[in-house]
C-alpha positions as YAML, in Angstrom:
chain: A
units: angstrom
residues:
- id: 1
  name: MET
  ca: [29.01, 21.61, 39.66]
- id: 2
  name: THR
  ca: [32.79, 22.10, 39.78]
- id: 3
  name: THR
  ca: [35.70, 22.14, 42.46]
- id: 4
  name: SER
  ca: [39.06, 23.22, 42.55]
- id: 5
  name: THR
  ca: [40.48, 19.62, 42.27]
- id: 6
  name: LYS
  ca: [43.06, 19.68, 39.46]
- id: 7
  name: SER
  ca: [42.28, 16.71, 37.07]
- id: 8
  name: SER
  ca: [45.03, 14.74, 35.07]
- id: 9
  name: ALA
  ca: [42.99, 11.99, 33.22]
- id: 10
  name: THR
  ca: [45.08, 11.98, 30.20]
- id: 11
  name: THR
  ca: [47.76, 10.56, 32.29]
- id: 12
  name: LEU
  ca: [45.77, 7.56, 33.31]
- id: 13
  name: PRO
  ca: [46.29, 4.12, 31.46]
- id: 14
  name: GLY
  ca: [43.74, 3.21, 28.98]
- id: 15
  name: GLY
  ca: [42.43, 6.49, 27.89]
- id: 16
  name: THR
  ca: [38.58, 6.89, 27.94]
- id: 17
  name: PHE
  ca: [35.45, 5.18, 26.94]
- id: 18
  name: ALA
  ca: [31.87, 6.62, 26.13]
- id: 19
  name: LEU
  ca: [28.90, 5.21, 28.22]
- id: 20
  name: GLY
  ca: [26.17, 6.88, 26.07]
- id: 21
  name: ASP
  ca: [26.90, 10.73, 26.38]
- id: 22
  name: ILE
  ca: [29.08, 10.10, 29.42]
- id: 23
  name: THR
  ca: [32.80, 9.65, 28.82]
- id: 24
  name: VAL
  ca: [34.77, 8.09, 31.78]
- id: 25
  name: THR
  ca: [38.25, 7.05, 32.34]
- id: 26
  name: ARG
  ca: [38.93, 3.34, 31.51]
- id: 27
  name: PHE
  ca: [40.75, 3.23, 34.88]
- id: 28
  name: GLY
  ca: [38.15, 3.69, 37.46]
- id: 29
  name: TYR
  ca: [37.74, 3.09, 41.21]
- id: 30
  name: GLY
  ca: [35.49, 0.56, 42.88]
- id: 31
  name: ALA
  ca: [34.50, 2.02, 46.25]
- id: 32
  name: MET
  ca: [33.35, -1.33, 47.68]
- id: 33
  name: ARG
  ca: [36.40, -1.90, 49.95]
- id: 34
  name: LEU
  ca: [35.86, 1.28, 51.70]
- id: 35
  name: ALA
  ca: [33.15, -0.31, 53.85]
- id: 36
  name: GLY
  ca: [34.03, -2.48, 56.90]
- id: 37
  name: PRO
  ca: [34.83, -6.16, 56.65]
- id: 38
  name: TRP
  ca: [32.63, -8.05, 54.38]
- id: 39
  name: VAL
  ca: [31.55, -4.78, 53.01]
- id: 40
  name: MET
  ca: [29.39, -4.14, 56.39]
- id: 41
  name: GLY
  ca: [29.50, -1.04, 58.53]
- id: 42
  name: PRO
  ca: [31.98, 2.00, 58.53]
- id: 43
  name: PRO
  ca: [35.74, 1.79, 57.49]
- id: 44
  name: ALA
  ca: [38.19, 1.33, 60.34]
- id: 45
  name: ASP
  ca: [39.98, 4.66, 58.97]
- id: 46
  name: HIS
  ca: [37.23, 7.15, 58.16]
- id: 47
  name: ASP
  ca: [39.80, 9.92, 57.17]
- id: 48
  name: GLY
  ca: [41.78, 7.49, 55.22]
- id: 49
  name: ALA
  ca: [38.70, 6.44, 53.25]
- id: 50
  name: LEU
  ca: [37.99, 10.26, 52.30]
- id: 51
  name: ALA
  ca: [41.62, 10.52, 51.18]
- id: 52
  name: VAL
  ca: [41.49, 7.63, 48.93]
- id: 53
  name: LEU
  ca: [38.48, 9.00, 47.10]
- id: 54
  name: ARG
  ca: [39.92, 12.62, 46.86]
- id: 55
  name: GLU
  ca: [43.20, 11.08, 45.61]
- id: 56
  name: ALA
  ca: [41.16, 9.20, 42.99]
- id: 57
  name: VAL
  ca: [39.93, 12.55, 41.80]
- id: 58
  name: ALA
  ca: [43.31, 14.10, 41.95]
- id: 59
  name: LEU
  ca: [44.72, 11.18, 39.72]
- id: 60
  name: GLY
  ca: [42.23, 12.10, 37.10]
- id: 61
  name: ILE
  ca: [39.81, 8.97, 37.66]
- id: 62
  name: THR
  ca: [36.35, 10.23, 36.40]
- id: 63
  name: HIS
  ca: [34.67, 6.82, 37.00]
- id: 64
  name: ILE
  ca: [33.70, 5.56, 40.55]
- id: 65
  name: ASP
  ca: [31.63, 2.55, 41.13]
- id: 66
  name: THR
  ca: [29.58, 2.13, 44.29]
- id: 67
  name: SER
  ca: [26.21, 0.95, 45.46]
- id: 68
  name: ASP
  ca: [24.00, 1.87, 48.33]
- id: 69
  name: ALA
  ca: [24.25, -1.87, 49.54]
- id: 70
  name: TYR
  ca: [27.96, -1.26, 50.42]
- id: 71
  name: GLY
  ca: [27.94, -0.80, 54.22]
- id: 72
  name: PRO
  ca: [24.83, -0.55, 53.50]
- id: 73
  name: ARG
  ca: [24.97, 3.19, 52.55]
- id: 74
  name: VAL
  ca: [28.34, 3.58, 53.98]
- id: 75
  name: THR
  ca: [30.43, 3.94, 50.76]
- id: 76
  name: ASN
  ca: [27.82, 6.49, 49.15]
- id: 77
  name: GLU
  ca: [27.96, 8.64, 52.16]
- id: 78
  name: LEU
  ca: [31.63, 8.41, 52.25]
- id: 79
  name: ILE
  ca: [31.67, 9.45, 48.46]
- id: 80
  name: ARG
  ca: [29.27, 12.54, 49.13]
- id: 81
  name: GLU
  ca: [31.49, 13.63, 52.30]
- id: 82
  name: ALA
  ca: [34.60, 13.46, 50.45]
- id: 83
  name: LEU
  ca: [33.67, 14.75, 46.72]
- id: 84
  name: HIS
  ca: [30.36, 16.81, 46.95]
- id: 85
  name: PRO
  ca: [29.76, 19.02, 45.32]
- id: 86
  name: TYR
  ca: [31.00, 16.55, 42.33]
- id: 87
  name: PRO
  ca: [33.24, 17.92, 39.48]
- id: 88
  name: ASP
  ca: [31.56, 18.02, 36.39]
- id: 89
  name: SER
  ca: [33.72, 15.43, 34.94]
- id: 90
  name: LEU
  ca: [33.09, 12.94, 37.69]
- id: 91
  name: HIS
  ca: [30.35, 10.18, 37.02]
- id: 92
  name: LEU
  ca: [29.11, 7.71, 39.69]
- id: 93
  name: VAL
  ca: [28.03, 4.32, 38.52]
- id: 94
  name: THR
  ca: [25.87, 2.53, 41.21]
- id: 95
  name: LYS
  ca: [24.01, -0.92, 41.25]
- id: 96
  name: VAL
  ca: [20.54, -2.00, 42.62]
- id: 97
  name: GLY
  ca: [18.91, -5.40, 42.91]
- id: 98
  name: ALA
  ca: [20.31, -6.62, 46.24]
- id: 99
  name: THR
  ca: [20.05, -5.30, 49.61]
- id: 100
  name: ARG
  ca: [21.88, -6.52, 53.04]
- id: 101
  name: ASP
  ca: [20.62, -8.59, 55.88]
- id: 102
  name: ALA
  ca: [21.83, -8.56, 59.58]
- id: 103
  name: GLN
  ca: [24.15, -11.60, 58.78]
- id: 104
  name: GLY
  ca: [25.91, -9.81, 55.99]
- id: 105
  name: GLY
  ca: [24.05, -11.67, 53.37]
- id: 106
  name: TRP
  ca: [22.97, -10.18, 49.89]
- id: 107
  name: PRO
  ca: [19.04, -11.06, 49.52]
- id: 108
  name: THR
  ca: [17.69, -10.25, 46.06]
- id: 109
  name: ALA
  ca: [15.44, -6.97, 46.06]
- id: 110
  name: ARG
  ca: [14.24, -6.85, 42.44]
- id: 111
  name: ARG
  ca: [10.36, -6.20, 42.66]
- id: 112
  name: PRO
  ca: [9.40, -2.81, 40.96]
- id: 113
  name: GLU
  ca: [8.76, -1.32, 44.56]
- id: 114
  name: ASP
  ca: [12.30, -2.42, 45.75]
- id: 115
  name: LEU
  ca: [14.14, -1.14, 42.80]
- id: 116
  name: ARG
  ca: [12.37, 2.41, 42.95]
- id: 117
  name: GLN
  ca: [13.53, 2.43, 46.85]
- id: 118
  name: GLN
  ca: [16.92, 1.69, 45.94]
- id: 119
  name: VAL
  ca: [17.25, 4.17, 43.25]
- id: 120
  name: LEU
  ca: [15.84, 6.85, 45.47]
- id: 121
  name: GLY
  ca: [18.27, 5.50, 48.25]
- id: 122
  name: ASN
  ca: [21.12, 6.14, 46.07]
- id: 123
  name: LEU
  ca: [19.87, 9.46, 44.94]
- id: 124
  name: GLU
  ca: [19.54, 10.68, 48.62]
- id: 125
  name: ALA
  ca: [22.87, 9.24, 49.88]
- id: 126
  name: LEU
  ca: [25.17, 10.54, 46.84]
- id: 127
  name: GLY
  ca: [23.15, 13.95, 46.82]
- id: 128
  name: VAL
  ca: [22.33, 13.96, 43.23]
- id: 129
  name: ASP
  ca: [19.05, 14.56, 41.15]
- id: 130
  name: ALA
  ca: [19.83, 11.68, 38.81]
- id: 131
  name: LEU
  ca: [22.25, 8.71, 38.75]
- id: 132
  name: ASP
  ca: [24.66, 8.68, 35.83]
- id: 133
  name: VAL
  ca: [24.39, 4.67, 35.44]
- id: 134
  name: VAL
  ca: [22.52, 2.16, 37.32]
- id: 135
  name: ASN
  ca: [23.49, -1.51, 37.09]
- id: 136
  name: LEU
  ca: [20.74, -4.11, 37.47]
- id: 137
  name: ARG
  ca: [22.44, -6.82, 39.57]
- id: 138
  name: MET
  ca: [21.11, -10.44, 38.78]
- id: 139
  name: GLY
  ca: [22.11, -13.92, 39.95]
- id: 140
  name: ASP
  ca: [23.49, -14.51, 43.15]
- id: 141
  name: ALA
  ca: [27.08, -14.77, 45.03]
- id: 142
  name: GLU
  ca: [27.74, -17.96, 42.93]
- id: 143
  name: GLY
  ca: [27.41, -16.14, 39.58]
- id: 144
  name: PRO
  ca: [24.47, -15.45, 36.87]
- id: 145
  name: LYS
  ca: [21.62, -17.57, 36.98]
- id: 146
  name: PRO
  ca: [19.04, -18.14, 33.84]
- id: 147
  name: GLY
  ca: [15.76, -16.55, 33.67]
- id: 148
  name: SER
  ca: [14.12, -13.41, 32.61]
- id: 149
  name: ILE
  ca: [15.06, -9.98, 33.65]
- id: 150
  name: ALA
  ca: [12.22, -8.14, 31.78]
- id: 151
  name: GLU
  ca: [10.39, -7.00, 34.80]
- id: 152
  name: ALA
  ca: [13.23, -5.67, 36.65]
- id: 153
  name: TYR
  ca: [15.16, -4.10, 33.85]
- id: 154
  name: GLY
  ca: [11.77, -2.61, 32.55]
- id: 155
  name: THR
  ca: [11.40, -0.91, 35.99]
- id: 156
  name: LEU
  ca: [14.60, 0.88, 35.65]
- id: 157
  name: ALA
  ca: [13.74, 1.83, 32.13]
- id: 158
  name: ASP
  ca: [10.68, 3.50, 33.65]
- id: 159
  name: LEU
  ca: [12.82, 5.20, 36.17]
- id: 160
  name: LYS
  ca: [15.14, 6.42, 33.49]
- id: 161
  name: GLN
  ca: [12.09, 7.93, 31.64]
- id: 162
  name: GLU
  ca: [11.22, 9.63, 34.71]
- id: 163
  name: GLY
  ca: [14.68, 11.29, 34.66]
- id: 164
  name: LEU
  ca: [16.18, 9.72, 37.95]
- id: 165
  name: ILE
  ca: [18.55, 7.68, 35.93]
- id: 166
  name: ARG
  ca: [20.56, 8.53, 32.75]
- id: 167
  name: HIS
  ca: [21.99, 5.38, 31.48]
- id: 168
  name: LEU
  ca: [21.29, 1.73, 32.32]
- id: 169
  name: GLY
  ca: [23.73, -1.29, 32.69]
- id: 170
  name: VAL
  ca: [23.34, -5.00, 33.81]
- id: 171
  name: SER
  ca: [25.40, -7.12, 36.25]
- id: 172
  name: ASN
  ca: [26.11, -10.73, 36.90]
- id: 173
  name: VAL
  ca: [24.28, -11.43, 33.99]
- id: 174
  name: THR
  ca: [24.27, -14.18, 31.00]
- id: 175
  name: ASP
  ca: [24.60, -13.21, 27.32]
- id: 176
  name: GLU
  ca: [20.96, -14.11, 26.95]
- id: 177
  name: GLN
  ca: [19.92, -11.62, 29.89]
- id: 178
  name: VAL
  ca: [22.21, -8.95, 28.03]
- id: 179
  name: ARG
  ca: [20.30, -9.56, 24.90]
- id: 180
  name: GLU
  ca: [16.92, -9.37, 26.62]
- id: 181
  name: ALA
  ca: [17.69, -6.07, 28.45]
- id: 182
  name: GLN
  ca: [18.98, -4.45, 25.01]
- id: 183
  name: ALA
  ca: [15.49, -5.13, 23.62]
- id: 184
  name: ILE
  ca: [14.08, -3.17, 26.40]
- id: 185
  name: ALA
  ca: [16.02, -0.22, 26.50]
- id: 186
  name: PRO
  ca: [19.75, 0.52, 25.73]
- id: 187
  name: VAL
  ca: [22.52, -1.06, 27.89]
- id: 188
  name: VAL
  ca: [25.71, 0.84, 28.18]
- id: 189
  name: CYS
  ca: [27.79, -1.29, 30.47]
- id: 190
  name: VAL
  ca: [27.97, -4.84, 31.62]
- id: 191
  name: GLN
  ca: [29.65, -5.84, 35.03]
- id: 192
  name: ASN
  ca: [30.43, -9.34, 35.48]
- id: 193
  name: MET
  ca: [33.16, -11.39, 37.27]
- id: 194
  name: TYR
  ca: [36.13, -11.59, 34.93]
- id: 195
  name: ASN
  ca: [39.89, -11.75, 35.25]
- id: 196
  name: LEU
  ca: [43.07, -13.68, 33.99]
- id: 197
  name: ALA
  ca: [41.99, -16.86, 35.65]
- id: 198
  name: HIS
  ca: [38.04, -16.45, 34.73]
- id: 199
  name: ARG
  ca: [37.52, -16.31, 31.07]
- id: 200
  name: HIS
  ca: [34.13, -17.50, 30.61]
- id: 201
  name: ASP
  ca: [32.87, -14.16, 29.20]
- id: 202
  name: ASP
  ca: [35.43, -13.87, 26.37]
- id: 203
  name: ALA
  ca: [32.82, -14.23, 23.44]
- id: 204
  name: LEU
  ca: [30.32, -11.69, 25.30]
- id: 205
  name: ILE
  ca: [33.21, -9.07, 25.72]
- id: 206
  name: ASP
  ca: [33.97, -9.31, 21.98]
- id: 207
  name: ARG
  ca: [30.57, -8.95, 21.08]
- id: 208
  name: LEU
  ca: [30.14, -5.93, 23.32]
- id: 209
  name: ALA
  ca: [33.10, -4.26, 21.90]
- id: 210
  name: ALA
  ca: [31.71, -4.71, 18.49]
- id: 211
  name: GLU
  ca: [28.62, -2.69, 19.61]
- id: 212
  name: GLY
  ca: [30.34, 0.02, 21.55]
- id: 213
  name: ILE
  ca: [29.37, -1.17, 24.95]
- id: 214
  name: ALA
  ca: [31.39, -1.45, 27.90]
- id: 215
  name: TYR
  ca: [32.47, -4.30, 29.80]
- id: 216
  name: VAL
  ca: [33.46, -3.70, 33.64]
- id: 217
  name: PRO
  ca: [34.98, -6.77, 35.29]
- id: 218
  name: PHE
  ca: [34.44, -7.06, 39.04]
- id: 219
  name: PHE
  ca: [37.14, -8.81, 41.10]
- id: 220
  name: PRO
  ca: [39.70, -8.04, 38.53]
- id: 221
  name: LEU
  ca: [42.29, -9.11, 40.83]
- id: 222
  name: GLY
  ca: [40.83, -12.27, 41.71]
- id: 223
  name: GLY
  ca: [38.39, -11.00, 44.50]
- id: 224
  name: PHE
  ca: [39.09, -11.79, 48.35]
- id: 225
  name: THR
  ca: [41.66, -14.32, 47.33]
- id: 226
  name: PRO
  ca: [43.94, -12.51, 45.01]
- id: 227
  name: LEU
  ca: [45.17, -14.33, 41.64]
- id: 228
  name: GLN
  ca: [48.03, -16.80, 42.08]
- id: 229
  name: SER
  ca: [49.77, -18.21, 38.97]
- id: 230
  name: SER
  ca: [53.25, -19.19, 38.27]
- id: 231
  name: SER
  ca: [52.81, -17.68, 34.78]
- id: 232
  name: LEU
  ca: [51.72, -14.45, 36.43]
- id: 233
  name: SER
  ca: [54.43, -14.33, 38.67]
- id: 234
  name: ALA
  ca: [56.96, -15.04, 35.93]
- id: 235
  name: VAL
  ca: [55.75, -12.30, 33.87]
- id: 236
  name: ALA
  ca: [55.90, -9.90, 36.56]
- id: 237
  name: GLU
  ca: [59.39, -10.83, 37.60]
- id: 238
  name: ARG
  ca: [60.45, -10.32, 34.33]
- id: 239
  name: LEU
  ca: [59.00, -6.92, 33.86]
- id: 240
  name: GLY
  ca: [60.12, -5.90, 37.45]
- id: 241
  name: THR
  ca: [56.44, -5.33, 38.68]
- id: 242
  name: THR
  ca: [53.87, -7.14, 40.77]
- id: 243
  name: PRO
  ca: [51.42, -9.88, 39.53]
- id: 244
  name: MET
  ca: [48.47, -7.65, 40.25]
- id: 245
  name: SER
  ca: [49.87, -4.82, 38.16]
- id: 246
  name: VAL
  ca: [50.26, -7.26, 35.27]
- id: 247
  name: ALA
  ca: [46.69, -8.66, 35.77]
- id: 248
  name: LEU
  ca: [45.29, -4.94, 35.54]
- id: 249
  name: ALA
  ca: [47.47, -4.25, 32.55]
- id: 250
  name: TRP
  ca: [46.33, -7.62, 30.74]
- id: 251
  name: LEU
  ca: [42.54, -6.42, 31.22]
- id: 252
  name: LEU
  ca: [43.25, -3.05, 29.54]
- id: 253
  name: GLN
  ca: [45.14, -4.67, 26.71]
- id: 254
  name: ARG
  ca: [42.55, -7.35, 26.36]
- id: 255
  name: SER
  ca: [39.78, -5.30, 24.82]
- id: 256
  name: PRO
  ca: [39.42, -1.57, 24.33]
- id: 257
  name: ASN
  ca: [35.83, -1.74, 25.93]
- id: 258
  name: ILE
  ca: [37.07, -3.14, 29.16]
- id: 259
  name: LEU
  ca: [36.91, -0.48, 32.10]
- id: 260
  name: LEU
  ca: [38.74, -1.25, 35.48]
- id: 261
  name: ILE
  ca: [37.37, -0.57, 38.79]
- id: 262
  name: PRO
  ca: [40.02, -1.91, 41.24]
- id: 263
  name: GLY
  ca: [39.19, -1.19, 44.85]
- id: 264
  name: THR
  ca: [41.49, -0.30, 47.71]
- id: 265
  name: SER
  ca: [41.31, 1.29, 51.12]
- id: 266
  name: GLN
  ca: [44.81, 2.80, 50.80]
- id: 267
  name: VAL
  ca: [46.07, 5.77, 48.84]
- id: 268
  name: ALA
  ca: [49.39, 4.31, 48.29]
- id: 269
  name: HIS
  ca: [47.95, 1.07, 46.93]
- id: 270
  name: LEU
  ca: [45.63, 3.19, 44.66]
- id: 271
  name: ARG
  ca: [48.57, 4.79, 43.09]
- id: 272
  name: GLU
  ca: [50.43, 1.58, 42.61]
- id: 273
  name: ASN
  ca: [47.25, 0.33, 40.76]
- id: 274
  name: VAL
  ca: [47.33, 3.19, 38.53]
- id: 275
  name: ALA
  ca: [51.06, 2.82, 37.74]
- id: 276
  name: GLY
  ca: [50.98, -0.81, 37.44]
- id: 277
  name: ALA
  ca: [48.05, -0.97, 34.85]
- id: 278
  name: ALA
  ca: [50.23, 1.43, 32.70]
- id: 279
  name: ILE
  ca: [52.96, -1.29, 31.88]
- id: 280
  name: SER
  ca: [53.03, -2.56, 28.51]
- id: 281
  name: LEU
  ca: [52.77, -6.26, 27.90]
- id: 282
  name: SER
  ca: [54.63, -7.72, 24.98]
- id: 283
  name: ASP
  ca: [53.26, -10.51, 22.63]
- id: 284
  name: ASP
  ca: [55.41, -12.87, 24.48]
- id: 285
  name: ASP
  ca: [54.02, -11.76, 27.70]
- id: 286
  name: LEU
  ca: [50.41, -12.12, 26.53]
- id: 287
  name: ALA
  ca: [51.19, -15.50, 25.16]
- id: 288
  name: GLU
  ca: [52.41, -16.59, 28.42]
- id: 289
  name: LEU
  ca: [49.29, -15.28, 30.33]
- id: 290
  name: GLU
  ca: [46.96, -16.99, 27.95]
- id: 291
  name: LEU
  ca: [48.04, -20.25, 29.75]
- id: 292
  name: ILE
  ca: [46.43, -19.07, 32.97]
- id: 293
  name: GLY
  ca: [42.80, -19.08, 32.00]
- id: 294
  name: SER
  ca: [40.70, -19.98, 29.03]
- id: 295
  name: PRO
  ca: [37.11, -19.59, 27.99]
- id: 296
  name: SER
  ca: [34.96, -22.38, 29.69]
...
């Protein structure tokens, strides 16, 4: 399906990356912040949320990250309202494995029947016949947890065989769990927490890069508490930009398989993120930034 929205993807920082037979811009957009406080309920500014999504496409972004658990269902319905029918170049990446409770918690939902229902829910809310990429969310709010993911990932592999999913990924996982998933069905992306201050996945990123698999850091700017560092601030001041711009630019330069999905609910902030990620960091800048975090 096509729209009249003009794409300028070639102007986005980082270029593109292939998720299987899907090519996306390395600079994407994470829709989680479009929901209400703590990712629950509708946005305070409904029209503003639609404007952000339309501006993302107008800027050339072809990778939007979402989940039916955001809201729940809120971000998916906003995406459909703002962008459906979708441009052929636009690819939606969603996530399953958790739901929401009345208190705003994220209870796990990884039984085969739970995962099927979540996939069907995403299809309905987004208004598509097949989901471009579905990430299986493991672990919990504190991070990855050890344990087999074979049953849950195998369920998604079956849904892929049914034609409901085009490609699979994993989220909030250990290296061992990535390897277990790869033995069941191809993995096109891994989505874990990672940023300048949280470098625990350095070795995993390098392995995935060698295999042509994308790594998508969530909380690239530190999460609900923004990154704070004297080194980060010093580099930003020297370059005449913001610490957050430096943090995004560092991720793009860290490895060619890293894809960005920073979220925002404001058009101006979206534009700032795109412009900021395009700055070039020198060897001296990178050396100073290395002082912030290291593999743990």
